[in-house]
KOLLUM-984673 format. One line per 3 residues: number of its first residue (from 1); their letters; for each residue x, y, z of N, C-alpha, C. Coordinates in Angstrom, 2 decimals, decimal comma, always signed. Example, Ala and Ser with C-alpha at 12.3 -4.5 7.8 and 13.67 -1.06 7.14 Angstrom:
2
1	as	+13,19:-5,69:+7,80:+12,30:-4,50:+7,80:+13,20:-3,30:+7,80 ~ +12,85:-2,25:+7,08:+13,67:-1,06:+7,14:+12,90:+0,03:+7,87;
This chain:
283
1	xxx	+0,84:-1,19:+0,00:+0,00:+0,00:+0,00:+0,88:+1,23:+0,00 ~ +0,36:+2,32:-0,61:+1,20:+3,49:-0,81:+1,60:+4,18:+0,50 ~ +0,70:+4,19:+1,48:+1,01:+4,80:+2,76:+1,75:+3,80:+3,64;
4	xxx	+2,81:+4,24:+4,27:+3,62:+3,35:+5,09:+3,28:+3,44:+6,58 ~ +2,51:+4,44:+6,97:+2,16:+4,61:+8,38:+0,65:+4,78:+8,51 ~ +0,07:+4,35:+9,61:-1,36:+4,55:+9,80:-1,70:+6,03:+9,86;
7	xxx	-2,79:+6,41:+9,24:-3,18:+7,81:+9,17:-4,35:+8,07:+10,11 ~ -4,20:+7,70:+11,36:-5,28:+7,80:+12,34:-4,83:+8,68:+13,49 ~ -5,54:+9,78:+13,71:-5,22:+10,69:+14,81:-6,04:+10,35:+16,04;
10	xxx	-5,70:+10,99:+17,16:-6,48:+10,80:+18,39:-7,92:+11,26:+18,18 ~ -8,11:+12,32:+17,38:-9,46:+12,80:+17,08:-10,23:+11,76:+16,26 ~ -9,53:+11,10:+15,34:-10,17:+10,05:+14,54:-10,63:+8,89:+15,41;
13	xxx	-9,78:+8,51:+16,36:-10,14:+7,41:+17,27:-11,36:+7,80:+18,10 ~ -11,38:+9,01:+18,61:-12,53:+9,48:+19,41:-13,80:+9,48:+18,57 ~ -13,70:+9,91:+17,31:-14,86:+9,92:+16,42:-15,37:+8,50:+16,19;
16	xxx	-14,45:+7,57:+15,91:-14,83:+6,18:+15,68:-15,50:+5,57:+16,91 ~ -14,93:+5,82:+18,08:-15,49:+5,25:+19,30:-16,89:+5,80:+19,57 ~ -17,13:+7,07:+19,23:-18,42:+7,69:+19,47:-19,45:+7,34:+18,39;
19	xxx	-19,02:+7,41:+17,11:-19,95:+7,30:+16,00:-19,99:+5,92:+15,35 ~ -18,97:+5,10:+15,58:-18,98:+3,73:+15,06:-18,44:+3,55:+13,67 ~ -17,92:+4,63:+13,08:-17,33:+4,51:+11,75:-16,27:+5,60:+11,55;
22	xxx	-15,46:+5,42:+10,52:-14,43:+6,41:+10,19:-13,98:+6,15:+8,76 ~ -13,61:+7,23:+8,05:-13,18:+7,12:+6,66:-11,74:+7,57:+6,54 ~ -10,91:+6,74:+5,92:-9,49:+7,05:+5,74:-9,30:+8,02:+4,57;
25	xxx	-8,11:+8,63:+4,48:-7,74:+9,30:+3,23:-7,59:+8,26:+2,12 ~ -7,33:+8,70:+0,90:-7,02:+7,78:-0,18:-5,68:+7,10:+0,12 ~ -5,69:+5,78:+0,17:-4,47:+5,04:+0,50:-4,08:+4,01:-0,56;
28	xxx	-4,91:+3,82:-1,58:-4,56:+2,96:-2,70:-4,54:+3,80:-3,97 ~ -3,45:+3,68:-4,73:-3,30:+4,44:-5,95:-3,93:+3,76:-7,16 ~ -3,98:+4,48:-8,30:-4,65:+3,97:-9,50:-4,08:+2,65:-10,01;
31	xxx	-2,76:+2,47:-9,95:-2,17:+1,25:-10,48:-2,61:+0,03:-9,67 ~ -2,59:+0,16:-8,36:-3,00:-0,99:-7,55:-4,49:-1,25:-7,70 ~ -5,29:-0,21:-7,79:-6,73:-0,39:-7,98:-7,02:-1,11:-9,30;
34	xxx	-6,30:-0,75:-10,36:-6,48:-1,43:-11,65:-6,14:-2,91:-11,53 ~ -5,09:-3,23:-10,78:-4,72:-4,63:-10,57:-5,81:-5,37:-9,79 ~ -6,35:-4,72:-8,77:-7,40:-5,35:-7,97:-8,65:-5,63:-8,80;
37	xxx	-9,03:-4,69:-9,65:-10,21:-4,89:-10,49:-9,96:-6,03:-11,48 ~ -8,75:-6,09:-12,05:-8,43:-7,17:-12,98:-8,49:-8,53:-12,29 ~ -7,99:-8,60:-11,07:-8,00:-9,87:-10,34:-9,40:-10,21:-9,83;
40	xxx	-10,19:-9,19:-9,54:-11,59:-9,41:-9,20:-12,30:-10,12:-10,37 ~ -12,06:-9,63:-11,58:-12,67:-10,24:-12,76:-12,17:-11,66:-12,97 ~ -10,90:-11,91:-12,68:-10,38:-13,27:-12,83:-11,11:-14,24:-11,90;
43	xxx	-11,36:-13,80:-10,67:-12,10:-14,65:-9,74:-13,50:-14,91:-10,27 ~ -14,15:-13,87:-10,79:-15,51:-14,03:-11,32:-15,55:-14,96:-12,54 ~ -14,43:-15,04:-13,24:-14,35:-15,94:-14,40:-13,91:-17,35:-14,01;
46	xxx	-13,70:-17,57:-12,72:-13,30:-18,89:-12,25:-11,82:-19,18:-12,39 ~ -11,02:-18,13:-12,57:-9,57:-18,30:-12,66:-8,99:-18,12:-11,25 ~ -8,80:-19,23:-10,56:-8,31:-19,20:-9,19:-6,81:-19,50:-9,21;
49	xxx	-6,00:-18,45:-9,12:-4,56:-18,66:-9,30:-3,94:-19,48:-8,18 ~ -4,59:-19,56:-7,03:-4,07:-20,40:-5,94:-4,54:-21,85:-6,06 ~ -5,52:-22,08:-6,93:-6,11:-23,40:-7,05:-7,21:-23,67:-6,05;
52	xxx	-7,55:-22,69:-5,24:-8,57:-22,84:-4,21:-9,75:-21,93:-4,50 ~ -10,95:-22,44:-4,42:-12,13:-21,64:-4,68:-12,53:-20,88:-3,41 ~ -13,34:-19,80:-3,56:-13,87:-19,12:-2,38:-14,78:-20,05:-1,58;
55	xxx	-15,20:-19,57:-0,41:-16,10:-20,35:+0,43:-17,41:-20,60:-0,32 ~ -17,90:-21,85:-0,35:-19,13:-22,16:-1,10:-20,37:-21,56:-0,45 ~ -21,43:-21,48:-1,25:-22,72:-21,05:-0,72:-23,07:-19,61:-1,01;
58	xxx	-22,12:-18,86:-1,59:-22,38:-17,47:-1,93:-22,18:-17,32:-3,44 ~ -22,10:-16,08:-3,95:-22,00:-15,90:-5,40:-20,71:-16,53:-5,91 ~ -20,86:-17,35:-6,94:-19,74:-18,07:-7,54:-19,72:-17,80:-9,04;
61	xxx	-18,58:-18,06:-9,70:-18,54:-17,95:-11,17:-19,68:-18,74:-11,80 ~ -20,32:-18,11:-12,79:-21,48:-18,73:-13,43:-22,80:-18,27:-12,83 ~ -22,73:-17,51:-11,73:-23,95:-16,99:-11,13:-24,55:-15,86:-11,94;
64	xxx	-25,72:-15,42:-11,53:-26,43:-14,35:-12,23:-25,59:-13,07:-12,22 ~ -25,18:-12,57:-13,41:-24,33:-11,38:-13,43:-25,04:-10,11:-12,98 ~ -26,37:-10,13:-12,97:-27,13:-8,96:-12,53:-27,51:-9,02:-11,06;
67	xxx	-27,06:-10,05:-10,35:-27,31:-10,14:-8,92:-26,24:-9,37:-8,15 ~ -26,57:-8,98:-6,94:-25,57:-8,46:-6,03:-24,60:-9,60:-5,72 ~ -23,33:-9,43:-6,07:-22,35:-10,50:-5,91:-21,65:-10,35:-4,56;
70	xxx	-21,75:-11,37:-3,78:-21,13:-11,42:-2,45:-20,34:-12,73:-2,40 ~ -19,04:-12,62:-2,62:-18,18:-13,80:-2,70:-17,31:-13,83:-1,45 ~ -17,49:-14,85:-0,63:-16,84:-14,91:+0,68:-15,48:-15,60:+0,57;
73	xxx	-14,48:-14,96:+1,17:-13,09:-15,43:+1,14:-12,56:-15,62:-0,27 ~ -12,80:-14,60:-1,11:-12,18:-14,56:-2,43:-10,67:-14,49:-2,32 ~ -10,17:-14,01:-1,17:-8,71:-13,92:-0,97:-8,06:-15,30:-0,96;
76	xxx	-8,83:-16,35:-0,69:-8,28:-17,71:-0,77:-7,82:-18,03:-2,20 ~ -8,47:-17,39:-3,17:-8,30:-17,78:-4,57:-7,29:-16,94:-5,33 ~ -6,87:-15,82:-4,75:-6,10:-14,86:-5,54:-5,07:-14,15:-4,67;
79	xxx	-3,82:-14,13:-5,13:-2,74:-13,53:-4,34:-2,90:-12,02:-4,19 ~ -3,38:-11,35:-5,22:-3,54:-9,90:-5,16:-4,62:-9,50:-4,16 ~ -5,73:-10,22:-4,18:-6,79:-9,95:-3,20:-6,35:-10,32:-1,79;
82	xxx	-5,58:-11,40:-1,66:-5,08:-11,80:-0,35:-4,16:-10,71:+0,22 ~ -3,31:-10,14:-0,64:-2,39:-9,09:-0,17:-3,15:-7,89:+0,37 ~ -4,30:-7,57:-0,24:-5,11:-6,47:+0,27:-5,80:-6,87:+1,58;
85	xxx	-6,34:-8,07:+1,62:-7,08:-8,52:+2,80:-6,20:-8,63:+4,04 ~ -4,89:-8,78:+3,84:-3,96:-8,91:+4,96:-2,96:-7,76:+5,00 ~ -3,30:-6,64:+4,40:-2,38:-5,51:+4,31:-2,10:-4,94:+5,70;
88	xxx	-0,84:-4,80:+6,08:-0,51:-4,32:+7,42:-0,93:-2,87:+7,68 ~ -1,05:-2,06:+6,63:-1,50:-0,68:+6,83:-2,97:-0,67:+7,26 ~ -3,78:-1,49:+6,62:-5,18:-1,62:+7,05:-5,22:-2,13:+8,49;
91	xxx	-4,37:-3,10:+8,79:-4,32:-3,64:+10,14:-3,94:-2,59:+11,17 ~ -2,97:-1,75:+10,83:-2,53:-0,71:+11,77:-3,63:+0,32:+12,01 ~ -4,35:+0,70:+10,95:-5,45:+1,64:+11,13:-6,55:+1,02:+12,00;
94	xxx	-6,86:-0,24:+11,73:-7,87:-0,93:+12,54:-7,43:-1,02:+13,99 ~ -6,15:-1,31:+14,22:-5,63:-1,39:+15,58:-5,78:-0,09:+16,33 ~ -5,49:+1,02:+15,62:-5,62:+2,33:+16,26:-7,08:+2,61:+16,61;
97	xxx	-7,99:+2,36:+15,67:-9,40:+2,66:+15,90:-10,00:+1,80:+17,00 ~ -9,60:+0,52:+17,04:-10,13:-0,41:+18,04:-9,33:-0,36:+19,34 ~ -8,27:+0,45:+19,37:-7,40:+0,57:+20,53:-6,90:-0,81:+20,97;
100	xxx	-6,44:-1,55:+19,98:-5,98:-2,93:+20,19:-4,51:-3,05:+19,82 ~ -3,79:-3,93:+20,51:-2,37:-4,12:+20,20:-2,15:-5,26:+19,21 ~ -3,24:-5,90:+18,77:-3,13:-6,96:+17,77:-4,40:-6,99:+16,95;
103	xxx	-4,24:-7,11:+15,63:-5,37:-7,25:+14,71:-5,13:-8,47:+13,83 ~ -6,13:-9,35:+13,76:-6,08:-10,54:+12,92:-7,18:-10,49:+11,85 ~ -6,93:-11,17:+10,76:-7,91:-11,38:+9,71:-9,04:-12,26:+10,23;
106	xxx	-10,27:-11,91:+9,90:-11,44:-12,74:+10,24:-11,95:-13,42:+8,97 ~ -12,45:-12,65:+8,01:-12,69:-13,16:+6,66:-12,96:-11,97:+5,74 ~ -13,15:-12,22:+4,46:-13,39:-11,13:+3,53:-14,60:-11,42:+2,65;
109	xxx	-15,12:-10,37:+2,04:-16,22:-10,49:+1,09:-15,93:-9,59:-0,11 ~ -15,83:-10,20:-1,27:-15,69:-9,46:-2,51:-17,09:-9,07:-2,96 ~ -17,33:-7,77:-3,13:-18,68:-7,26:-3,36:-18,75:-6,51:-4,69;
112	xxx	-19,81:-6,82:-5,44:-20,02:-6,21:-6,76:-21,50:-5,92:-6,89 ~ -21,83:-4,63:-6,98:-23,22:-4,22:-7,15:-23,38:-3,69:-8,57 ~ -24,01:-4,46:-9,46:-24,08:-4,06:-10,87:-24,77:-2,71:-11,05;
115	xxx	-24,33:-1,98:-12,07:-25,01:-0,75:-12,44:-26,15:-1,04:-13,39 ~ -26,76:+0,01:-13,91:-27,92:-0,15:-14,79:-27,58:+0,18:-16,23 ~ -26,30:+0,13:-16,57:-25,88:+0,42:-17,94:-26,39:-0,57:-18,95;
118	xxx	-26,73:-1,78:-18,49:-27,24:-2,80:-19,41:-28,71:-2,60:-19,72 ~ -29,36:-1,69:-18,99:-30,79:-1,49:-19,19:-31,64:-2,51:-18,45 ~ -31,01:-3,42:-17,70:-31,73:-4,44:-16,95:-31,75:-4,07:-15,47;
121	xxx	-32,83:-4,44:-14,82:-32,93:-4,18:-13,39:-31,97:-5,09:-12,63 ~ -31,30:-4,53:-11,65:-30,41:-5,32:-10,82:-31,22:-6,14:-9,82 ~ -30,90:-7,42:-9,70:-31,58:-8,28:-8,76:-31,07:-8,02:-7,34;
124	xxx	-32,00:-7,84:-6,40:-31,64:-7,59:-5,01:-30,64:-6,43:-4,92 ~ -31,10:-5,26:-5,35:-30,21:-4,11:-5,51:-29,76:-3,52:-4,18 ~ -30,56:-3,69:-3,12:-30,23:-3,11:-1,83:-29,42:-4,08:-0,97;
127	xxx	-28,70:-3,51:-0,02:-28,13:-4,30:+1,07:-28,90:-3,90:+2,32 ~ -29,58:-4,86:+2,91:-30,44:-4,56:+4,05:-29,68:-4,08:+5,27 ~ -30,39:-3,37:+6,15:-29,78:-2,89:+7,38:-29,36:-4,08:+8,25;
130	xxx	-28,14:-4,03:+8,72:-27,65:-5,13:+9,57:-26,45:-4,68:+10,38 ~ -26,16:-5,44:+11,40:-24,94:-5,31:+12,20:-24,11:-6,56:+11,93 ~ -22,86:-6,39:+11,64:-22,02:-7,54:+11,30:-21,99:-8,58:+12,43;
133	xxx	-22,03:-8,11:+13,67:-21,91:-9,05:+14,79:-23,10:-10,00:+14,86 ~ -24,22:-9,62:+14,25:-25,37:-10,53:+14,27:-25,03:-11,84:+13,57 ~ -24,07:-11,81:+12,64:-23,62:-13,01:+11,92:-22,41:-13,66:+12,58;
136	xxx	-21,86:-13,01:+13,59:-20,61:-13,47:+14,20:-20,80:-13,75:+15,69 ~ -21,92:-14,29:+16,07:-22,19:-14,50:+17,48:-21,49:-15,72:+18,06 ~ -20,62:-16,35:+17,26:-19,68:-17,32:+17,81:-18,49:-16,60:+18,45;
139	xxx	-18,51:-15,27:+18,45:-17,49:-14,48:+19,15:-18,06:-14,02:+20,48 ~ -17,26:-14,13:+21,51:-17,73:-13,83:+22,87:-18,13:-12,38:+23,02 ~ -17,41:-11,47:+22,36:-17,70:-10,04:+22,41:-17,59:-9,46:+20,99;
142	xxx	-18,20:-8,29:+20,75:-18,12:-7,67:+19,42:-16,80:-6,94:+19,19 ~ -15,71:-7,68:+19,30:-14,37:-7,10:+19,19:-13,86:-7,17:+17,76 ~ -14,73:-6,81:+16,80:-14,40:-6,91:+15,38:-14,72:-5,60:+14,67;
145	xxx	-14,08:-5,41:+13,53:-14,24:-4,19:+12,75:-14,13:-4,56:+11,28 ~ -14,83:-3,82:+10,44:-14,77:-4,05:+9,00:-14,12:-2,88:+8,30 ~ -13,20:-3,19:+7,39:-12,58:-2,20:+6,50:-13,17:-2,41:+5,11;
148	xxx	-13,91:-1,44:+4,62:-14,59:-1,54:+3,32:-13,78:-0,73:+2,32 ~ -13,10:-1,43:+1,41:-12,15:-0,82:+0,49:-12,83:-0,53:-0,84 ~ -12,90:+0,73:-1,23:-13,56:+1,13:-2,48:-12,58:+1,01:-3,65;
151	xxx	-12,95:+0,21:-4,67:-12,12:+0,07:-5,87:-12,43:+1,17:-6,89 ~ -13,55:+1,86:-6,72:-13,95:+2,95:-7,60:-14,73:+3,96:-6,77 ~ -14,91:+5,17:-7,30:-15,69:+6,18:-6,59:-17,09:+5,64:-6,30;
154	xxx	-17,59:+5,89:-5,11:-18,95:+5,49:-4,75:-19,66:+6,67:-4,10 ~ -20,92:+6,86:-4,47:-21,75:+7,90:-3,87:-23,17:+7,36:-3,75 ~ -24,10:+8,22:-3,36:-25,48:+7,74:-3,17:-26,07:+7,20:-4,47;
157	xxx	-25,71:+7,79:-5,60:-26,24:+7,34:-6,88:-25,78:+5,92:-7,21 ~ -24,56:+5,58:-6,79:-24,03:+4,24:-7,08:-24,22:+3,27:-5,92 ~ -25,01:+3,66:-4,94:-25,34:+2,74:-3,84:-24,25:+2,63:-2,81;
160	xxx	-23,70:+3,77:-2,39:-22,64:+3,74:-1,37:-23,20:+3,23:-0,04 ~ -22,30:+2,81:+0,82:-22,71:+2,37:+2,15:-23,33:+3,53:+2,92 ~ -24,31:+3,21:+3,75:-24,87:+4,16:+4,70:-24,77:+3,54:+6,09;
163	xxx	-24,47:+4,38:+7,06:-24,35:+3,91:+8,44:-25,32:+4,69:+9,31 ~ -25,59:+4,13:+10,49:-26,38:+4,84:+11,49:-25,41:+5,28:+12,58 ~ -24,98:+6,54:+12,56:-23,98:+7,00:+13,53:-24,42:+6,76:+14,97;
166	xxx	-23,49:+6,23:+15,76:-23,75:+5,99:+17,17:-24,42:+4,66:+17,47 ~ -24,86:+3,93:+16,43:-25,54:+2,66:+16,67:-24,61:+1,59:+17,21 ~ -23,31:+1,83:+17,15:-22,35:+0,90:+17,77:-22,51:+0,84:+19,28;
169	xxx	-23,27:+1,79:+19,86:-23,49:+1,81:+21,30:-24,91:+1,39:+21,67 ~ -25,65:+0,82:+20,70:-27,03:+0,41:+20,95:-27,13:-1,03:+21,43 ~ -26,05:-1,78:+21,35:-26,15:-3,21:+21,60:-26,66:-3,92:+20,36;
172	xxx	-26,87:-5,23:+20,48:-27,33:-6,01:+19,33:-28,83:-5,84:+19,16 ~ -29,22:-5,35:+17,99:-30,63:-5,19:+17,64:-31,07:-6,45:+16,90 ~ -32,16:-7,06:+17,33:-32,55:-8,38:+16,80:-33,27:-8,29:+15,45;
175	xxx	-32,91:-7,31:+14,64:-33,48:-7,18:+13,30:-32,32:-6,93:+12,35 ~ -31,84:-7,98:+11,71:-30,69:-7,89:+10,84:-30,89:-8,80:+9,63 ~ -30,75:-8,25:+8,43:-30,86:-9,09:+7,24:-30,16:-8,40:+6,08;
178	xxx	-28,99:-8,92:+5,71:-28,20:-8,37:+4,62:-29,00:-8,30:+3,32 ~ -29,87:-9,27:+3,07:-30,57:-9,35:+1,79:-31,99:-8,77:+1,82 ~ -32,42:-8,20:+2,93:-33,75:-7,58:+2,98:-33,78:-6,36:+2,06;
181	xxx	-34,80:-6,30:+1,20:-34,88:-5,22:+0,23:-35,75:-4,05:+0,68 ~ -36,52:-4,23:+1,74:-37,41:-3,17:+2,22:-36,72:-2,40:+3,35 ~ -35,87:-1,45:+2,95:-35,09:-0,71:+3,93:-35,97:+0,16:+4,83;
184	xxx	-37,04:+0,71:+4,30:-37,91:+1,58:+5,11:-38,63:+0,78:+6,19 ~ -39,14:-0,40:+5,83:-39,78:-1,22:+6,85:-38,78:-1,65:+7,91 ~ -37,57:-2,05:+7,46:-36,53:-2,41:+8,42:-36,24:-1,26:+9,37;
187	xxx	-36,14:-0,05:+8,82:-35,85:+1,11:+9,65:-36,92:+1,30:+10,71 ~ -38,17:+1,20:+10,32:-39,26:+1,35:+11,30:-39,18:+0,26:+12,37 ~ -38,91:-0,97:+11,95:-38,83:-2,07:+12,90:-37,67:-1,89:+13,87;
190	xxx	-36,53:-1,43:+13,37:-35,36:-1,23:+14,23:-35,61:-0,09:+15,21 ~ -36,23:+1,00:+14,73:-36,54:+2,11:+15,63:-37,46:+1,66:+16,76 ~ -38,44:+0,84:+16,41:-39,38:+0,35:+17,41:-38,67:-0,58:+18,41;
193	xxx	-37,82:-1,46:+17,90:-37,13:-2,42:+18,76:-36,09:-1,74:+19,65 ~ -35,36:-0,77:+19,07:-34,28:-0,12:+19,80:-34,76:+1,07:+20,63 ~ -35,93:+1,59:+20,31:-36,42:+2,76:+21,00:-35,58:+3,99:+20,72;
196	xxx	-35,05:+4,06:+19,52:-34,17:+5,17:+19,15:-34,51:+5,66:+17,75 ~ -34,16:+6,91:+17,47:-34,38:+7,49:+16,15:-33,27:+7,05:+15,20 ~ -33,65:+6,68:+14,03:-32,77:+6,08:+13,02:-32,45:+7,14:+11,98;
199	xxx	-31,21:+7,61:+11,93:-30,81:+8,65:+10,98:-29,61:+8,15:+10,16 ~ -29,86:+7,55:+9,00:-28,75:+7,04:+8,18:-27,85:+8,16:+7,67 ~ -26,57:+7,85:+7,57:-25,57:+8,78:+7,06:-24,86:+8,14:+5,87;
202	xxx	-25,04:+8,67:+4,64:-24,29:+8,13:+3,50:-22,79:+8,31:+3,71 ~ -22,02:+7,33:+3,22:-20,56:+7,38:+3,34:-19,95:+7,27:+1,94 ~ -19,96:+8,38:+1,18:-19,35:+8,34:-0,15:-17,83:+8,22:-0,04;
205	xxx	-17,24:+7,51:-0,98:-15,79:+7,30:-0,96:-15,21:+7,55:-2,33 ~ -13,99:+8,06:-2,34:-13,19:+8,10:-3,56:-12,52:+6,74:-3,73 ~ -12,21:+6,40:-4,97:-11,47:+5,16:-5,22:-10,19:+5,16:-4,40;
208	xxx	-9,96:+4,08:-3,66:-8,75:+3,98:-2,85:-8,94:+4,41:-1,41 ~ -10,12:+4,95:-1,07:-10,42:+5,23:+0,32:-10,95:+3,97:+1,00 ~ -10,89:+3,96:+2,33:-11,38:+2,83:+3,12:-12,27:+3,37:+4,23;
211	xxx	-13,46:+2,81:+4,34:-14,30:+3,14:+5,49:-14,22:+1,99:+6,49 ~ -14,14:+2,35:+7,75:-14,11:+1,36:+8,84:-15,40:+1,50:+9,64 ~ -16,01:+0,36:+9,99:-17,17:+0,41:+10,89:-17,09:-0,71:+11,91;
214	xxx	-17,54:-0,41:+13,10:-17,54:-1,36:+14,22:-18,56:-2,46:+13,94 ~ -18,34:-3,63:+14,54:-19,21:-4,78:+14,31:-20,65:-4,56:+14,77 ~ -20,90:-3,56:+15,62:-22,27:-3,27:+16,06:-22,90:-2,10:+15,31;
217	xxx	-22,16:-1,45:+14,43:-22,69:-0,31:+13,69:-23,70:-0,78:+12,65 ~ -24,91:-0,25:+12,69:-25,93:-0,60:+11,71:-25,58:+0,06:+10,38 ~ -25,61:-0,72:+9,31:-25,27:-0,20:+7,99:-26,02:-0,97:+6,92;
220	xxx	-26,08:-0,39:+5,73:-26,73:-0,99:+4,58:-26,48:-0,10:+3,38 ~ -27,19:-0,33:+2,28:-27,02:+0,52:+1,11:-28,19:+0,35:+0,16 ~ -28,40:+1,38:-0,66:-29,45:+1,35:-1,66:-28,96:+0,85:-3,00;
223	xxx	-29,78:+0,94:-4,03:-29,42:+0,40:-5,34:-28,36:+1,24:-6,05 ~ -27,68:+0,61:-6,99:-26,71:+1,28:-7,84:-27,45:+1,79:-9,08 ~ -27,69:+3,09:-9,15:-28,41:+3,68:-10,27:-27,48:+4,22:-11,34;
226	xxx	-26,18:+4,05:-11,15:-25,21:+4,52:-12,14:-25,01:+3,47:-13,22 ~ -24,24:+3,82:-14,25:-23,95:+2,88:-15,33:-22,80:+1,95:-14,99 ~ -21,99:+2,30:-14,00:-20,80:+1,51:-13,67:-21,06:+0,63:-12,45;
229	xxx	-20,44:-0,54:-12,37:-20,62:-1,38:-11,17:-19,94:-0,76:-9,96 ~ -20,48:-1,05:-8,79:-19,82:-0,67:-7,53:-18,98:-1,85:-7,08 ~ -17,66:-1,63:-6,98:-16,72:-2,71:-6,68:-16,02:-2,42:-5,36;
232	xxx	-15,88:-3,46:-4,53:-15,18:-3,27:-3,25:-14,77:-4,61:-2,67 ~ -13,90:-4,55:-1,67:-13,59:-5,71:-0,84:-13,84:-5,31:+0,60 ~ -14,71:-6,05:+1,27:-14,94:-5,85:+2,71:-13,99:-6,78:+3,45;
235	xxx	-13,07:-6,20:+4,21:-12,10:-6,98:+4,98:-12,54:-6,96:+6,43 ~ -12,97:-8,10:+6,93:-13,42:-8,22:+8,30:-12,24:-8,62:+9,19 ~ -12,07:-7,88:+10,26:-10,90:-8,03:+11,13:-11,35:-8,18:+12,58;
238	xxx	-10,48:-8,78:+13,39:-10,78:-8,94:+14,81:-9,56:-8,55:+15,64 ~ -9,80:-8,16:+16,86:-8,68:-7,90:+17,76:-8,09:-9,24:+18,20 ~ -6,87:-9,18:+18,70:-6,18:-10,40:+19,10:-6,78:-11,11:+20,29;
241	xxx	-7,73:-10,47:+20,98:-8,36:-11,12:+22,14:-9,78:-11,61:+21,84 ~ -10,09:-11,80:+20,55:-11,42:-12,29:+20,18:-11,53:-13,78:+20,49 ~ -12,57:-14,14:+21,22:-12,68:-15,51:+21,76:-13,96:-16,20:+21,30;
244	xxx	-13,90:-17,50:+21,31:-15,01:-18,35:+20,87:-16,14:-18,40:+21,90 ~ -17,37:-18,41:+21,38:-18,56:-18,60:+22,21:-19,48:-19,59:+21,49 ~ -20,07:-20,50:+22,23:-21,03:-21,43:+21,64:-22,25:-20,65:+21,17;
247	xxx	-22,76:-21,07:+20,02:-23,96:-20,42:+19,47:-24,78:-21,49:+18,75 ~ -26,02:-21,17:+18,44:-26,92:-22,17:+17,86:-26,43:-22,65:+16,49 ~ -25,71:-21,78:+15,77:-25,18:-22,14:+14,46:-23,72:-21,77:+14,40;
250	xxx	-22,88:-22,71:+13,96:-21,45:-22,45:+13,87:-21,12:-21,58:+12,66 ~ -20,34:-20,53:+12,90:-19,82:-19,71:+11,82:-18,79:-20,49:+11,02 ~ -18,59:-20,11:+9,79:-17,57:-20,69:+8,92:-16,23:-20,84:+9,62;
253	xxx	-15,82:-19,82:+10,38:-14,50:-19,84:+10,99:-14,40:-20,86:+12,13 ~ -15,51:-21,17:+12,76:-15,53:-22,25:+13,75:-15,28:-23,59:+13,06 ~ -15,92:-23,78:+11,92:-15,72:-25,01:+11,15:-14,27:-25,15:+10,70;
256	xxx	-13,66:-24,03:+10,30:-12,26:-24,06:+9,85:-11,33:-24,45:+10,98 ~ -11,58:-23,91:+12,18:-10,74:-24,27:+13,31:-10,90:-25,74:+13,68 ~ -12,13:-26,23:+13,61:-12,36:-27,64:+13,92:-11,70:-28,56:+12,89;
259	xxx	-11,70:-28,11:+11,62:-11,01:-28,88:+10,59:-9,53:-29,03:+10,92 ~ -8,97:-28,04:+11,61:-7,56:-28,08:+12,01:-7,35:-28,81:+13,33 ~ -8,41:-29,37:+13,89:-8,28:-30,17:+15,09:-8,52:-29,45:+16,39;
262	xxx	-8,95:-28,18:+16,34:-9,20:-27,44:+17,58:-10,43:-28,00:+18,30 ~ -10,34:-28,13:+19,62:-11,46:-28,63:+20,42:-12,47:-27,52:+20,70 ~ -11,99:-26,27:+20,76:-12,82:-25,08:+20,94:-13,71:-25,13:+22,18;
265	xxx	-13,09:-24,86:+23,30:-13,84:-24,63:+24,53:-14,21:-23,15:+24,58 ~ -15,34:-22,87:+25,20:-15,77:-21,47:+25,26:-14,70:-20,62:+25,93 ~ -14,38:-19,50:+25,30:-13,33:-18,61:+25,79:-12,01:-18,78:+25,09;
268	xxx	-11,87:-19,81:+24,24:-10,62:-20,00:+23,49:-10,46:-18,90:+22,45 ~ -9,22:-18,49:+22,22:-8,93:-17,46:+21,22:-9,10:-18,01:+19,81 ~ -9,61:-17,15:+18,92:-9,55:-17,46:+17,50:-8,13:-17,15:+17,04;
271	xxx	-7,41:-18,16:+16,61:-6,02:-18,00:+16,19:-5,66:-19,15:+15,27 ~ -4,49:-19,05:+14,63:-4,04:-20,11:+13,75:-3,92:-19,65:+12,32 ~ -3,71:-20,60:+11,44:-3,34:-20,28:+10,06:-4,44:-19,57:+9,27;
274	xxx	-5,69:-19,74:+9,67:-6,78:-19,08:+8,96:-6,95:-17,62:+9,36 ~ -6,25:-17,20:+10,39:-6,42:-15,85:+10,94:-5,06:-15,14:+11,06 ~ -4,42:-14,84:+9,94:-3,10:-14,22:+10,00:-3,14:-12,85:+10,69;
277	xxx	-2,02:-12,50:+11,29:-1,89:-11,22:+11,99:-1,54:-10,12:+10,98 ~ -2,34:-9,05:+10,98:-2,04:-7,89:+10,16:-1,23:-6,86:+10,94 ~ -1,50:-6,81:+12,26:-0,85:-5,80:+13,09:-0,69:-6,35:+14,50;
280	xxx	+0,48:-6,23:+15,13:+1,72:-5,72:+14,52:+2,27:-6,73:+13,53 ~ +2,74:-6,26:+12,41:+3,24:-7,14:+11,36:+4,64:-7,60:+11,71 ~ +4,86:-8,91:+11,66:+6,21:-9,46:+11,92:+7,16:-9,04:+10,81;
283	x	+8,43:-8,82:+11,16:+9,43:-8,45:+10,15:+9,73:-9,62:+9,23;
């Protein structure tokens, strides 16, 4: 990455802790972004340079090109995407914001929201309001953060992310659905359940900027009404003290640890080869 040091001030940390999100300066240049887009397309074409496919059950090569593409652990399949997902500069920024002395990789999602240049309606154009931790309740505490890396300019017209400032301090709201298309109904239901006023804040980004949001921050997005696709990689990260908790359904990462022979008693740390350290980066 072009920046060699984290660009996070004490004021930035205070803002993140209070509001639940923060936006970095531009930290990826045009050449690297062009490489990322090219490798994104390779994954979509089924060209897995590592020989390993992404996690099954989500958008895969051959899927509907007009659907919202959510490909989980695309970094398994491609060295360029893996380098971004484990970039130490992203890790250092996350460490500063989370006030943590260690940041590990949790998993990633390659995201593609088609535009309307084809003249066809995009299937499932919205991303429903949700908190990431609602999907990660195999973690004892919400000690996780997401870095959303924009590969191209995004604004409200292209369906940029929207967050609910301060919702990171609301606790877990029992209304979460990434694929829910009725954002207004969701908003009313969340307001009723949380007893709070819901004021979404659009988070437009320039290509190469990164937005960070806490695992409890409510976020979603509207449709992409532009002619160009919205491209990004969501890098989900955890602090080094993130621990396992039993839950009704095992997350993918619990299955991965068990595949490696972990017994996983409640309170055990998530660690090992599937969760490389981004910060502090070993020499």
